C-alpha positions as CSV (number, residue, x, y, z in Angstrom):
1,Y,0.0,0.0,0.0
2,K,1.3,3.4,-1.1
3,I,0.1,6.6,-0.4
4,Q,0.6,8.8,-3.4
5,V,2.3,12.5,-2.7
6,K,2.8,15.2,-4.9
7,E,6.3,15.7,-3.8
8,P,8.8,12.6,-3.1
9,V,10.3,12.4,0.7
10,L,13.9,11.5,1.7
11,N,14.4,7.9,3.2
12,K,17.0,6.4,5.5
13,A,19.4,6.4,2.8
14,G,18.6,9.9,1.9
15,R,17.2,9.1,-1.6
16,K,13.6,10.2,-2.6
17,T,11.0,7.8,-2.3
18,L,7.2,7.7,-2.2
19,V,5.7,7.8,1.1
20,V,4.9,4.1,2.1
21,R,3.0,2.5,5.2
22,F,5.5,2.4,8.3
23,R,6.9,-1.5,8.8
24,P,8.9,-2.0,11.9
25,N,12.2,-3.3,11.1
26,R,14.1,-6.2,12.9
27,A,15.4,-4.1,15.9
28,Q,12.1,-2.2,16.6
29,K,10.3,-5.6,16.4
30,I,12.5,-7.4,18.8
31,R,12.5,-4.3,21.4
32,Y,8.5,-4.1,20.9
33,L,8.2,-7.7,21.8
34,Q,10.3,-7.9,24.4
35,R,9.4,-4.4,26.1
36,H,8.8,-3.7,30.0
37,N,7.4,-0.8,31.1
38,R,10.6,0.7,31.7
39,D,13.1,0.1,28.7
40,L,16.6,1.0,28.2
41,I,18.1,1.0,24.6
42,L,21.7,0.8,24.1
43,K,22.1,0.8,20.4
44,A,24.1,1.5,17.2
45,R,22.9,4.6,14.9
46,Q,20.1,5.0,12.8
47,L,17.8,2.1,13.9
48,G,14.8,4.2,13.9
49,F,13.6,3.6,17.7
50,T,12.3,7.2,18.0
51,T,10.2,6.8,15.0
52,F,8.8,3.5,16.3
53,E,8.0,5.3,19.6
54,M,6.4,8.1,18.0
55,I,4.1,6.2,15.5
56,D,3.4,3.8,18.6
57,A,2.6,6.7,21.0
58,L,0.3,8.7,18.2
59,D,-1.6,5.3,18.0
60,D,-2.1,5.6,21.8
61,C,-3.0,8.8,21.8
62,L,-5.5,8.4,19.0
63,F,-7.4,5.2,20.4
64,N,-7.3,6.2,23.7
65,A,-9.0,9.1,25.5
66,N,-7.2,11.5,28.0
67,F,-3.7,9.7,27.0
68,K,-0.6,11.8,27.7
69,A,2.4,10.9,25.9
70,G,5.6,12.9,25.4
71,C,9.2,12.7,24.0
72,I,12.3,14.4,25.2
73,A,15.1,15.4,22.6
74,H,18.3,16.8,23.1
75,T,18.2,19.7,21.1
76,L,15.4,22.1,20.2
77,D,15.9,21.5,16.6
78,D,15.9,17.7,17.0
79,A,12.7,18.3,19.0
80,K,11.1,20.3,16.2
81,D,12.5,17.5,13.8
82,I,10.8,14.6,15.6
83,F,7.3,16.4,15.8
84,R,7.3,17.3,12.2
85,N,8.8,14.2,10.5
86,K,7.6,11.7,12.7
87,V,4.5,12.6,14.7
88,K,2.9,15.4,12.2
89,F,3.9,13.5,9.2
90,A,2.2,10.2,10.3
91,Y,-0.9,11.8,11.3
92,V,-1.7,14.1,8.2
93,H,-0.8,10.6,6.1
94,I,-3.3,8.3,8.0
95,P,-5.5,6.8,5.2
96,G,-9.2,7.8,5.3
97,A,-10.0,4.2,5.8
98,W,-9.1,4.6,9.3
99,R,-11.5,7.8,9.8
100,A,-14.6,5.4,8.2
101,I,-13.8,2.9,10.9
102,F,-13.6,5.4,13.7
103,E,-17.2,6.6,12.3
104,Q,-18.5,2.7,11.9
105,I,-17.8,2.6,16.0
106,G,-19.7,5.9,16.7
107,L,-16.4,7.8,17.3
108,D,-15.1,11.0,16.1
109,F,-11.6,10.5,14.6
110,P,-9.3,12.4,17.1
111,A,-8.5,15.9,15.4
112,P,-5.7,18.0,16.5
113,T,-7.0,21.3,18.3
114,S,-3.8,22.9,18.8
115,D,-0.5,22.1,16.6
116,K,2.4,25.1,17.9
117,G,5.2,23.3,16.2
118,E,5.7,20.9,19.0
119,G,2.6,18.7,19.8
120,Y,-0.7,17.9,19.1
121,V,-3.7,18.3,21.5
122,F,-6.3,16.1,20.0
123,S,-10.5,16.5,20.4
124,N,-10.6,13.3,22.7
125,G,-8.6,14.6,25.4
126,S,-5.1,12.9,24.2
127,S,-1.9,14.9,23.5
128,I,1.7,14.2,22.5
129,R,4.5,16.6,22.7
130,V,8.2,16.8,21.8
131,S,10.3,19.2,23.6
132,T,13.7,19.5,25.5
133,G,12.1,18.8,29.1
134,Y,9.0,18.2,30.9
135,R,7.6,19.4,34.3
136,G,4.1,19.2,35.2
137,G,1.0,17.0,35.0
138,T,1.2,13.1,34.4
139,L,2.2,11.2,31.5
140,Q,1.2,7.9,30.6
141,R,4.2,7.6,28.3
142,L,7.7,8.9,27.8
143,H,10.5,8.5,25.3
144,V,13.9,10.3,25.7
145,S,15.7,10.3,22.5
146,E,19.7,10.3,22.8
147,F,19.7,10.2,26.5
148,G,23.4,9.6,26.6
149,K,23.9,12.7,24.5
150,I,21.7,14.8,26.9
151,C,23.9,13.3,29.8
152,R,27.0,14.3,27.9
153,K,26.5,17.8,26.7
154,Y,23.6,18.9,29.5
155,P,24.3,17.1,32.6
156,E,22.0,19.5,34.3
157,R,19.2,18.9,32.1
158,A,19.7,15.1,32.4
159,E,19.1,15.6,35.9
160,E,16.1,17.3,35.5
161,V,14.6,14.7,33.2
162,V,15.3,12.1,35.9
163,S,13.7,14.1,38.8
164,G,11.0,15.7,36.7
165,A,10.0,14.0,33.7
166,F,10.7,10.5,35.1
167,E,8.4,11.2,38.3
168,A,5.8,12.7,35.9
169,V,5.1,8.7,34.7
170,P,3.0,6.4,37.1
171,L,4.3,2.9,37.9
172,D,2.0,1.7,35.2
173,G,3.0,4.1,32.6
174,Q,5.9,3.5,30.0
175,I,9.7,5.2,30.1
176,T,11.7,4.4,27.3
177,I,15.4,5.9,26.9
178,E,17.6,5.2,24.1
179,S,20.9,6.4,23.0
180,T,24.4,5.3,21.4
181,A,27.2,5.1,23.6
182,E,28.5,8.5,24.9
183,G,31.1,7.9,27.2
184,R,31.9,6.2,30.6
185,S,29.8,8.5,32.9
186,G,26.7,9.9,33.4
187,R,23.2,8.8,34.1
188,F,22.7,6.8,30.8
189,F,26.1,5.1,31.3
190,E,25.0,4.3,34.9
191,Y,21.5,3.1,33.9
192,S,23.1,0.9,31.3
193,Q,25.6,-0.8,33.8
194,E,22.3,-1.4,36.4
195,A,20.3,-2.9,33.6
196,E,23.0,-5.0,31.8
197,A,23.8,-6.5,35.4
198,L,20.2,-7.1,35.7
199,A,19.8,-8.9,32.4
200,Q,23.1,-10.9,33.0
201,Q,21.5,-12.2,36.5
202,K,17.9,-12.8,34.8
203,A,16.7,-11.0,37.5
204,K,13.0,-10.3,38.0
205,L,12.6,-6.8,37.0
206,T,10.2,-4.6,39.3
207,E,8.0,-1.7,37.5
208,L,11.2,0.9,38.2
209,D,13.8,-1.4,36.8
210,F,15.0,-0.7,33.2
211,K,15.0,-3.6,31.2
212,F,18.3,-3.8,29.2
213,H,18.0,-3.9,25.2
214,F,21.2,-3.9,23.1
215,F,21.4,-3.4,19.5
216,P,25.0,-3.6,18.4
217,W,26.5,-2.8,14.9
218,W,27.0,-6.2,13.9
219,E,23.3,-7.4,14.1
220,E,22.3,-4.6,11.6
221,P,21.4,-6.0,8.2
222,D,22.1,-2.7,6.6
223,Y,25.7,-2.3,8.2
224,T,27.7,-3.8,5.0
225,M,29.4,-2.9,2.3
226,N,31.3,-4.5,-1.0
227,P,34.6,-5.5,0.3
228,E,36.1,-5.2,-2.9
229,G,39.2,-2.6,-2.3
230,V,38.8,-2.2,1.3
231,V,42.0,-2.7,3.4
232,V,41.4,-4.6,6.5
233,T,44.5,-4.4,9.3
234,D,46.0,-7.0,11.2
235,K,44.6,-4.8,14.2
236,D,41.1,-4.7,12.7
237,N,41.3,-8.3,12.3
238,A,42.3,-9.1,15.7
239,Y,39.2,-7.0,16.9
240,F,36.8,-8.9,14.6
241,G,38.3,-12.0,15.9
242,K,37.8,-11.1,19.6
243,L,34.1,-10.6,18.7
244,E,33.6,-13.9,17.1
245,Q,35.2,-16.0,19.7
246,T,33.5,-13.8,22.5
247,L,30.1,-14.3,21.0
248,G,30.2,-17.1,18.9
249,I,29.2,-15.1,15.8
250,T,30.6,-14.6,12.2
251,V,31.6,-11.2,10.8
252,T,31.7,-11.5,7.3
253,P,33.9,-9.6,4.9
254,A,31.4,-7.2,3.9
255,Q,30.7,-6.4,7.7
256,R,34.4,-5.8,8.1
257,A,34.7,-3.5,5.2
258,W,31.7,-1.5,6.3
259,Y,33.4,-1.1,9.9
260,V,36.7,-0.4,8.6
261,K,35.5,2.4,6.3
262,K,32.9,3.9,8.7
263,Q,36.1,3.7,11.4
264,K,38.1,5.9,9.0
265,V,35.5,8.7,9.1
266,L,34.2,8.7,12.8
267,K,37.9,7.7,14.4
268,D,37.5,7.1,18.2
269,K,33.8,7.8,17.9
270,M,33.6,4.4,16.3
271,K,33.8,2.6,19.6
């Protein structure tokens, strides 16, 4: 099913394409099926978790009255981008068939009564908002995008997220924090260490424990390239060999080539 639009949009690879119905990718499916009411996602780049969270949160708002969802981004520009390209874009492209379904069950399709560039307030009393922080009121659902970056660049704001936004979500609500690794200090690092330890212990999680979700680069199908002409050093091969031996996996030549070429661009940021 495709929604025809006058102007193509850019897909993940930066190519122009028609708008298509959202389909969860491998990593998004795994996280969704293994979810807890407190989830911590430590991940490789560009896996689309914020896209998934915003579409799923939008569903919650449309199908439930008086449902409050929020997203915290690490910069104001990112907050505006997430709202415009993930929330608003999804809402305006909802097929008319869904509006007809609402009519069949005697409900008005929730229409936004407010759009200030950062969120929607719907006619059914629900709302979804994207910003750089949150205080006041109760949230049923909160997603914090790139929390590691917030902790590294804005430690005081990270503390406000923990003491303010987290406390706005009740025990039966949902909090998801996701990020790439951003150093060995700060709240996200501490939470990751604690959640990983609980996972390794196979401990029974309480409502306030974060469940650990790890999505490394070698599990992402898109992280490959043609290895022809790519020089892989002995040092690189030693790293790949350690991965294979420790994890019982195979790092293919195409994966090794992708990693080596990416590392030339990102340098020490690759790790």
